[in-house]
Structure formats: structure tokens, C-alpha cells
C-alpha positions in Angstrom: 40.2 -42.2 45.7 36.8 -42.5 43.9 34.2 -40.2 42.5 32.4 -39.9 45.9 35.6 -38.6 47.5 36.1 -36.1 44.7 32.5 -34.7 45.0 32.9 -34.5 48.8 36.0 -32.4 48.1 33.7 -29.9 46.3 34.1 -30.9 42.6 30.3 -31.6 42.0 30.7 -31.9 38.2 33.2 -34.7 38.3 32.0 -37.5 36.1 34.7 -40.2 36.4 38.3 -40.8 37.2 40.6 -42.2 34.5 44.0 -43.8 35.1 46.8 -43.1 32.7 50.2 -44.6 32.7 53.2 -42.4 31.9 56.9 -43.2 31.8 59.3 -41.1 33.7 63.0 -42.0 34.3 62.3 -45.4 33.0 59.5 -46.2 35.4 55.7 -46.5 34.8 53.7 -44.2 36.9 49.9 -44.3 37.2 48.3 -40.8 37.0 44.6 -40.2 37.9 42.6 -37.7 35.7 39.3 -36.3 36.8 36.8 -36.0 33.9 34.5 -33.0 34.3 31.0 -33.0 32.8 30.7 -31.3 29.4 28.1 -28.8 30.8 30.9 -27.1 32.7 32.8 -26.4 29.6 29.8 -24.8 27.8 29.7 -22.0 30.2 27.1 -19.1 30.6 25.8 -19.2 27.0 24.7 -22.8 27.4 23.1 -22.2 30.8 21.2 -19.3 29.4 19.9 -21.3 26.4 18.9 -24.1 28.8 16.9 -21.7 30.9 15.2 -20.3 27.9 14.3 -23.7 26.7 12.7 -24.6 30.0 10.9 -21.2 30.1 9.5 -21.8 26.5 8.3 -25.3 27.4 6.4 -23.9 30.4 5.0 -21.1 28.4 3.9 -23.5 25.6 2.2 -25.7 28.1 0.3 -22.7 29.7 -0.8 -21.4 26.3 -1.9 -24.6 24.5 -2.1 -27.5 26.9 -3.2 -26.2 30.3 -7.0 -26.5 30.5 -7.3 -25.0 33.9 -8.8 -21.5 34.6 -5.2 -20.2 35.1 -4.3 -21.5 31.6 -7.3 -19.9 30.0 -6.7 -16.5 31.7 -3.0 -16.6 30.7 -3.8 -17.5 27.1 -6.3 -14.6 26.8 -3.9 -12.1 28.3 -1.1 -13.3 26.1 -3.1 -13.1 23.0 -4.2 -9.5 23.9 -0.6 -8.5 24.4 0.5 -10.0 21.1 -2.4 -8.4 19.1 -2.1 -5.0 20.8 1.6 -4.5 20.9 2.9 -6.7 18.1 0.2 -7.6 15.5 -1.3 -4.1 15.1 2.0 -2.1 15.1 3.3 -4.4 12.4 0.1 -4.2 10.4 0.2 -0.4 10.6 3.8 -0.4 9.4 2.9 -2.6 6.4 -0.3 -0.7 5.4 1.0 2.8 6.2 -2.0 3.8 8.3 -2.7 3.9 12.0 -6.1 2.3 11.3 -5.4 -0.9 9.2 -8.6 -2.6 10.4 -11.9 -0.6 10.7 -15.2 -1.7 12.1 -18.2 -0.3 10.3 -20.3 1.5 13.0 -23.2 2.9 11.0 -25.6 2.0 8.3 -24.6 4.9 5.9 -23.0 2.5 3.4 -25.6 -0.3 3.7 -27.2 -2.0 0.6 -30.2 -4.2 1.1 -29.9 -7.9 0.2 -26.4 -8.8 1.5 -25.6 -11.9 -0.6 -28.6 -11.6 -2.9 -28.2 -8.0 -3.5 -30.4 -6.5 -6.3 -28.0 -4.0 -7.9 -30.5 -2.9 -10.6 -33.2 -2.2 -8.0 -30.8 -0.4 -5.7 -29.5 1.8 -8.5 -33.0 2.7 -9.6 -33.7 4.1 -6.1 -30.4 6.0 -5.8 -29.8 7.1 -9.4 -30.8 10.7 -8.9 -28.3 11.0 -6.0 -25.4 10.2 -8.2 -26.4 11.6 -11.5 -25.8 15.1 -10.3 -22.2 14.1 -9.9 -22.0 12.6 -13.4 -21.8 9.1 -12.0 -23.7 6.6 -14.1 -24.9 3.1 -13.5 -22.0 1.5 -15.4 -19.5 3.7 -13.5 -20.9 2.7 -10.2 -20.9 -0.9 -11.2 -17.1 -0.8 -11.5 -16.5 0.7 -8.1 -15.2 -1.3 -5.2 -17.9 -2.1 -2.7 -20.6 -1.6 -5.3 -22.9 -3.6 -3.0 -21.9 -1.5 0.0 -21.2 -3.0 3.4 -23.0 -3.6 6.7 -22.8 -2.4 10.2 -20.4 -4.7 12.1 -18.3 -5.5 9.0 -14.5 -5.3 9.3 -12.7 -3.5 6.5 -9.0 -3.7 5.5 -7.5 -0.3 5.2 -4.3 0.9 3.5 -2.7 4.4 3.3 -4.7 6.8 1.1 -2.3 8.6 -1.3 -4.3 11.8 -2.4 -2.8 11.8 -5.9 -3.9 8.2 -6.5 -7.5 8.3 -5.2 -10.3 8.1 -7.7 -14.0 8.8 -7.9 -15.8 5.8 -6.3 -13.0 4.9 -3.9 -14.1 4.4 -0.3 -12.0 6.4 2.2 -11.9 6.8 5.9 -11.3 10.3 7.2 -11.1 12.1 10.5 -14.2 14.2 11.0 -12.5 16.3 13.7 -14.4 14.7 16.6 -15.9 11.3 17.4 -15.7 8.3 15.2 -14.0 8.6 11.7 -16.3 8.3 8.7 -16.1 5.7 5.9 -17.8 7.0 2.7 -17.4 7.0 -1.0 -15.7 9.7 -3.0 -17.9 11.5 -5.5 -15.8 14.5 -6.3 -12.1 15.4 -6.3 -10.7 19.0 -6.7 -7.2 20.4 -6.5 -6.3 23.9 -5.4 -2.7 25.2 -4.9 -1.3 21.7 -5.2 -3.6 20.3 -2.5 -6.3 17.8 -3.1 -9.9 18.1 -1.6 -12.4 15.4 -1.6 -16.2 15.2 -1.4 -17.9 12.0 -0.2 -21.4 10.5 0.4 -22.8 7.5 2.1 -24.4 5.0 -0.3 -27.4 4.7 2.1 -27.7 8.4 2.9 -30.1 10.7 1.1 -27.6 13.5 1.0 -24.2 14.7 2.1 -23.1 15.6 5.6 -21.7 19.1 5.9 -18.4 17.8 7.2 -17.8 15.7 4.0 -18.1 18.3 1.4 -14.5 19.6 1.6 -12.2 16.9 3.1 -8.6 18.0 3.2 -5.6 15.7 2.6 -4.7 16.0 6.2 -8.0 14.4 7.3 -7.4 11.2 5.3 -6.8 8.1 7.4 -6.9 5.4 4.7 -8.6 3.7 1.8 -10.7 0.6 2.2 -9.8 -2.1 -0.3 -11.7 -5.2 0.9 -14.0 -6.6 3.5 -12.3 -9.1 5.8 -15.4 -10.5 7.5 -19.0 -9.5 8.0 -20.7 -8.9 11.3 -17.7 -9.9 13.5 -17.4 -6.2 14.6 -20.7 -6.6 16.5 -18.6 -8.2 19.2 -17.4 -4.7 20.0 -20.4 -2.6 18.9 -22.9 -4.4 21.1 -21.3 -2.7 24.2 -21.9 0.8 22.8 -25.4 0.4 21.2 -27.1 1.8 24.3 -25.2 5.0 24.0 -26.3 5.7 20.5 -29.3 7.7 19.3 -32.4 5.5 19.0 -32.4 6.0 15.2 -28.8 4.6 15.0 -29.3 1.4 17.0 -29.9 -2.1 15.8 -29.7 -3.7 12.4 -29.6 -1.7 9.1 -32.4 -0.8 6.8 -32.0 0.5 3.3 -33.3 4.1 2.6 
């Protein structure tokens, strides 16, 4: 009998036949042993791992090596799923806010000059607006985002703890309808153990009525740094046509 005969008998995993000699009643007897492939002994766990390995290899090829249209479409869909259902939920968990990244959608915090910003010139124009709130030039110079930020910028947001917020901080709050507002705190009051905030846009000539008495419950977060400028235009460009004419296009300093 050989391996072919064994496999015909239904033992597909037979690898070889070994001959062993044993002594019984003073006589040598040849005994045939069928050696089975190791994979059989590894069982279901090994098979599962093998399938996962093959699946991962195919997935890796589709994501990074397949230059066909199918590969590109698959990569875009995969990245969308990862960002939407893994990256943002984890980022929200770490930052403590449902809006960890915010795209600036208006010009209310714009300062002219961008990289070559003239802080002295800007302050001279806007000094009266802040002096009524007892905010001086030196105070403002120590604020985060003292040079403002531009429409289309992306800001990194963390949880806003009412008791730790200070004059000059830039917060994002729910206005009750429409897009949240990102403005600078100019006044903080406390009544019956609750904090109330008043904000203003650096590029606005005055306060909006909805930002004169912001409740703790309206807070969505605090901006701590700008991740990247202008990238948010990739989204904003699709909504520019729905805005009022005065709110469209690039920003200008008031």
C-alpha cells in the first residue's frame, strides 16, 4: 500500500507511510504508520487564522497596491468608514466634545494680514470695542488666537469646562439653530452657581444678541489651536451658493 492508495481511501491529509518494526512473541513484525499533515492537528483556530491572513492580504492589496478604478473606489469608501466610525468617535472620546474638529465658516474672527499680521494696526482699529470690557492691548496680546483665524481654517476643540474658562478664550457654542458660533469670551458672570458667558467676534463691530448671555449648557467646546488653514474650503465651497451675498467669498477686515 502506498500514499495514493491511502488518499483514494479518503484520507486526503496523509503525508507519508512509515514502517516500524516491533517484536512480539519473539518475532519481528513490520507495522505501517500513516503520517497525517500537521494542519489537521491545528484544527479550527488555525484554519480561522489562515482565512484571516488571506483576507488581510487581499484587503491590503486593494487599499494600497490596486491602481484600478475598483481599487480607488474601495480605498475612498474604506477611508470614509474609518474616519466616520472610528477616528471621530475616538477623537470625541479623548477631547470630551462631540465636535473635536471645527471648520470656520464665517469671517467674524478674521484679522487682516494672515502671516504678516499687523497687530498694532489691528488693535488701533478695534481698541474701542474692547476697552469697554476692560480689555487692554497687553491683555489681548496674551490671548490665544490673538491674530484671529480665517474662513476655511480647521480648529482643534476640547471640552469647555465652565469653571476653567477665562476672558479671551475662544469657545464654540450652540446658538439654538443653524451653525454653532466660534467667538471670543469678553465677560464671565456667575449666578446661583451657574456660569454665563458673553462673547464677540474679533472682526465684528458689535455683539450678536444671541451671544450676550450664553449658558453653560450651550457650550460645545474650547478652541486651543489651528490645525491647518483653508483646508475647510473643500467642504465650504459646496455651500457658498446658499449663503447671503455678504457672507460669500474670501474675508475682509472691518
